[in-house]
C-alpha positions as CSV (number, residue, x, y, z in Angstrom):
1,M,121.5,117.4,77.6
2,A,123.2,116.7,80.7
3,A,125.4,113.7,81.1
4,M,124.3,111.4,83.9
5,Q,125.8,112.3,87.2
6,S,126.1,109.8,90.2
7,G,123.4,111.6,92.1
8,D,121.0,111.8,89.1
9,K,119.1,108.5,89.7
10,A,118.8,109.4,93.3
11,K,117.2,112.9,92.6
12,L,114.6,111.2,89.9
13,W,113.7,108.7,92.3
14,D,113.2,111.1,95.2
15,I,111.1,113.3,92.8
16,I,108.7,110.2,91.7
17,R,108.8,107.4,94.5
18,D,105.8,108.6,96.2
19,V,103.8,109.5,93.3
20,P,100.8,107.0,93.6
21,V,100.0,107.0,89.6
22,A,102.2,107.5,86.3
23,L,100.7,107.9,82.9
24,L,102.4,105.3,80.4
25,T,102.1,106.3,76.9
26,T,102.4,103.7,74.1
27,D,102.2,103.7,70.5
28,D,98.9,102.0,69.2
29,D,99.4,102.0,65.3
30,G,100.3,105.6,65.2
31,T,97.9,106.8,67.8
32,L,99.5,107.5,71.2
33,R,97.6,106.1,74.1
34,S,98.1,107.0,77.9
35,R,97.1,104.6,80.5
36,P,97.3,105.1,84.7
37,M,99.9,102.8,86.1
38,A,101.2,102.3,89.6
39,T,104.8,102.2,89.7
40,C,105.5,98.9,92.0
41,Q,109.1,99.3,93.3
42,T,110.8,100.6,96.7
43,S,114.0,101.7,94.7
44,F,115.4,102.8,91.5
45,D,118.2,101.2,89.5
46,G,117.3,102.7,86.1
47,N,114.3,100.6,85.5
48,L,110.8,101.3,86.3
49,W,108.2,98.3,87.1
50,F,104.5,98.0,86.6
51,F,102.1,95.3,86.9
52,T,100.0,94.6,83.7
53,K,98.1,91.7,82.1
54,A,99.8,89.9,79.6
55,S,96.5,89.6,77.6
56,S,96.1,93.6,77.8
57,H,95.9,95.7,74.7
58,Q,98.8,97.7,76.0
59,S,100.7,94.3,76.2
60,I,99.9,93.7,72.3
61,E,101.1,97.5,71.5
62,I,104.3,97.0,73.6
63,G,105.0,93.7,71.4
64,K,104.8,96.0,68.3
65,N,106.5,99.0,69.5
66,Y,108.5,99.1,72.9
67,H,109.2,102.8,73.0
68,V,107.3,104.4,75.8
69,N,106.9,107.4,77.8
70,V,106.0,107.5,81.6
71,A,104.8,110.7,83.0
72,Y,104.9,111.8,86.5
73,A,103.1,114.9,88.0
74,V,102.7,116.4,91.5
75,P,100.9,119.5,90.7
76,E,100.8,120.7,94.5
77,Q,104.6,120.7,94.6
78,D,105.0,121.7,91.2
79,N,107.1,118.9,90.2
80,Y,106.7,117.0,86.9
81,V,108.6,114.4,85.1
82,S,108.9,112.6,81.7
83,I,110.6,109.6,81.0
84,S,111.6,108.0,77.7
85,G,112.3,104.4,77.5
86,L,112.3,100.9,76.0
87,T,109.8,98.6,77.5
88,E,109.4,94.6,77.5
89,I,106.7,92.1,79.2
90,V,108.6,90.0,81.8
91,R,107.4,86.7,83.3
92,D,109.5,86.3,86.2
93,P,107.4,84.8,89.3
94,Q,110.3,85.7,91.8
95,K,110.2,89.4,90.7
96,Q,106.4,89.2,90.6
97,R,106.4,88.2,94.2
98,E,108.8,90.6,95.2
99,L,106.8,93.4,94.0
100,W,103.1,92.1,94.6
101,N,101.1,94.0,97.3
102,E,97.5,94.6,98.0
103,E,97.1,97.6,95.5
104,V,98.3,95.6,92.9
105,A,95.7,92.8,93.6
106,S,93.0,95.3,93.9
107,W,94.1,97.3,90.5
108,L,94.4,94.1,88.4
109,G,91.5,92.0,90.1
110,L,94.1,88.6,89.8
111,D,96.0,86.5,92.2
112,P,99.7,86.6,91.7
113,E,99.9,83.3,90.4
114,D,97.3,84.1,87.5
115,E,98.9,83.0,84.2
116,D,97.8,86.7,82.8
117,V,100.0,88.5,85.4
118,A,103.0,89.9,83.9
119,L,105.5,92.6,84.6
120,L,106.2,95.8,82.4
121,K,109.8,96.7,82.8
122,V,110.9,100.2,81.5
123,I,114.2,100.5,80.7
124,V,115.0,104.4,81.1
125,Q,116.8,106.0,78.5
126,Q,116.1,109.5,79.0
127,A,114.4,111.6,81.9
128,E,113.4,115.0,82.2
129,Y,112.3,116.8,85.3
130,W,110.9,120.4,86.1
131,Q,110.6,121.5,89.7
132,V,109.1,124.9,90.3
133,P,109.7,126.1,93.8
134,G,106.8,128.3,95.4
135,S,105.3,128.4,91.6
136,R,108.1,130.8,90.8
137,P,108.8,129.8,87.0
138,E,112.0,132.0,87.2
139,A,113.4,129.5,89.7
140,T,112.6,126.1,88.0
141,D,115.1,123.4,88.5
142,H,115.0,121.7,85.0
143,A,117.3,119.0,83.9
144,T,117.4,116.2,81.0
145,L,119.3,113.2,82.2
146,D,120.5,110.8,79.6
147,F,120.6,107.3,81.0
148,K,122.4,104.2,79.5
149,R,121.4,103.2,75.9
150,A,120.2,99.9,76.8
151,R,118.7,97.7,74.2
152,R,115.7,95.7,74.7
153,Q,116.2,91.9,74.5
154,R,113.9,90.4,72.3
């Protein structure tokens, strides 16, 4: 596994920033469940942010097991990313206002001030990407990036 280099976060963000929807995988009492989620940020500091409903089943699952996977894919460009991390439900009105947009409003069907609106923060622990230029497997750019081993606060 490659040690984290200074440009790794930038490269990872460059690959995923324009991908409109990721798949978030949680553990539902031993059954893995994936759901489409829209990444809601304009820069990357080692954390990913998504909006969710605090009352949703995925929020309940995260309360039981905070290990998640987030997958991004851009098949037409042969770019694929798998991110492992720790997650937590965050209620921060200032951060919610910062990240809120009309797409989020449409996706959730709620107002930003609704008490059921929450943020899902993924603290990236490891990211792996594959870039296959021109669909040539022999030219694949592949790396596994080891991020800080942060702990989720309970």
